[in-house]
C-alpha positions in Angstrom: -12.8 9.3 -6.5 -12.1 6.0 -8.4 -8.8 4.3 -8.9 -8.7 1.7 -11.6 -6.0 -0.9 -11.8 -6.0 -2.8 -15.1 -6.4 -6.5 -15.2 -3.3 -6.7 -17.4 -1.3 -4.8 -14.8 -2.5 -7.2 -12.0 -1.8 -10.3 -14.1 1.8 -9.3 -14.5 2.4 -9.2 -10.7 4.4 -12.1 -9.3 1.5 -12.7 -6.8 -1.1 -15.4 -6.5 -4.2 -15.6 -4.4 -5.5 -19.1 -3.6 -8.0 -19.9 -0.8 -6.1 -23.1 -0.2 -2.8 -21.3 0.4 -2.5 -19.2 3.6 -6.3 -18.7 3.7 -6.2 -16.7 0.4 -3.6 -14.2 1.5 -1.7 -12.8 -1.5 1.6 -14.7 -1.7 4.6 -14.4 -4.0 4.0 -16.7 -7.0 5.6 -20.2 -6.4 6.0 -19.6 -2.7 3.9 -19.6 0.5 5.4 -16.2 1.5 2.8 -13.6 2.0 3.3 -10.3 0.1 2.6 -8.4 3.4 5.8 -10.1 4.8 7.8 -7.9 2.5 6.0 -4.7 3.6 6.1 -5.7 7.3 9.9 -6.4 7.1 10.7 -3.2 5.4 8.5 -1.3 7.9 10.4 -2.9 10.7 13.6 -1.5 9.3 15.0 -4.6 7.5 16.7 -4.1 4.2 15.5 -5.8 1.0 18.6 -8.0 1.2 17.7 -9.1 4.7 14.2 -9.9 3.6 15.5 -11.9 0.7 17.9 -13.8 3.1 15.0 -14.6 5.4 12.7 -15.7 2.5 15.0 -17.3 -0.1 12.1 -18.6 -2.2 11.3 -15.0 -3.1 13.4 -13.6 -5.9 14.7 -10.0 -5.9 12.8 -9.5 -9.2 9.5 -10.5 -7.5 10.1 -8.2 -4.6 11.0 -5.3 -6.8 8.0 -5.8 -9.0 5.7 -5.7 -6.0 7.4 -2.6 -4.7 7.3 -0.8 -8.1 3.6 -1.7 -8.4 3.0 -0.3 -4.9 4.8 2.9 -5.8 3.0 3.3 -9.1 -0.4 2.7 -7.4 0.3 5.3 -4.7 1.2 7.8 -7.4 -2.0 7.0 -9.3 -3.9 7.5 -6.0 -2.3 10.8 -5.4 -3.1 12.0 -9.0 -6.7 10.7 -8.7 -7.1 12.6 -5.4 -5.6 15.8 -6.8 -8.0 15.7 -9.7 -11.0 15.1 -7.4 -9.9 18.0 -5.1 -9.4 20.4 -8.0 -12.9 19.6 -9.3 -14.4 20.4 -5.9 -12.7 23.8 -5.8 
């Protein structure tokens, strides 16, 4: 099973990876806020608004782009897995 994410799709994300910033952890572009801070905060039960209050350098648009990308990637993964499973049957 192979999931391919296009370079164009990745380049449109509001995320940068720089070894000199937070040891290369993906961060929201123009900030030092790690992308996983969004996921961790939501997982802990905080709302998106609370996350944005805690990290004012991250815009709502940036957060929504990352969440939409995550959702789309999970849907692609599910379709890829379904196709692979049907080929095995």
